[in-house]
C-alpha positions as CSV (number, residue, x, y, z in Angstrom):
1,M,0.1,0.1,0.0
2,T,1.4,3.4,-0.5
3,C,0.3,6.7,1.2
4,D,0.5,8.7,-2.2
5,H,-4.4,8.7,-1.8
6,L,-4.2,8.5,2.1
7,V,-6.0,11.3,3.5
8,C,-4.8,12.4,7.4
9,A,-7.5,12.4,9.8
10,N,-5.5,15.2,11.9
11,C,-4.7,18.2,9.0
12,N,-6.9,16.5,6.0
13,G,-4.1,16.4,3.9
14,R,-2.5,14.0,2.0
15,V,-0.1,11.7,4.2
16,S,2.3,11.6,1.5
17,E,3.4,15.7,2.1
18,G,3.4,15.1,5.4
19,R,2.5,18.0,6.8
20,C,1.8,17.2,10.3
21,P,3.4,14.9,12.6
22,V,0.7,12.4,12.2
23,C,1.2,12.4,8.3
24,R,5.4,12.2,8.7
25,A,4.4,9.4,11.5
26,N,2.4,7.3,8.8
27,R,4.4,7.6,6.0
28,A,7.6,6.7,7.8
29,R,5.8,3.4,9.1
30,L,4.6,2.6,5.5
31,Q,7.6,2.9,4.2
32,Q,9.2,0.5,6.9
33,E,6.3,-2.2,5.9
34,Q,7.1,-2.0,2.1
35,G,8.6,-5.2,1.4
36,P,11.4,-6.1,-1.8
37,F,8.0,-6.7,-3.8
38,A,6.7,-3.6,-2.9
39,A,6.9,-1.5,-6.4
40,L,5.9,-4.4,-8.7
41,T,3.0,-3.9,-10.2
42,P,0.4,-6.4,-11.9
43,A,2.1,-5.3,-15.5
44,M,5.4,-6.2,-14.4
45,L,4.5,-9.3,-12.5
46,I,2.4,-10.7,-15.8
47,A,5.8,-10.1,-17.7
48,L,7.7,-12.0,-15.3
49,L,5.5,-15.0,-15.5
50,L,5.6,-14.8,-19.5
51,G,9.3,-14.6,-19.3
52,L,9.9,-17.6,-17.0
53,L,6.9,-19.2,-19.3
54,A,9.5,-18.7,-21.9
55,V,12.3,-19.5,-20.4
56,A,10.9,-23.2,-19.4
57,L,9.9,-23.5,-22.6
58,I,13.5,-23.1,-24.3
59,A,14.5,-25.1,-21.9
60,R,11.9,-28.0,-22.6
61,Q,12.8,-27.6,-26.2
62,A,16.6,-27.5,-25.3
63,L,16.4,-31.3,-23.4
64,A,14.0,-32.7,-26.4
């Protein structure tokens, strides 16, 4: 989850802007929770799966 569209209940600003201490604390917490695959979009995941499928098919042809 990103904080781009989250609205702070304390200052009514976007959390990504960090207007108040509550926004800054929540933004920092969200950034710490993100794992290594947080930046992957669905399109990137589909491309990765298609690439892996292509490699598997090529390896299968090489072994046959």
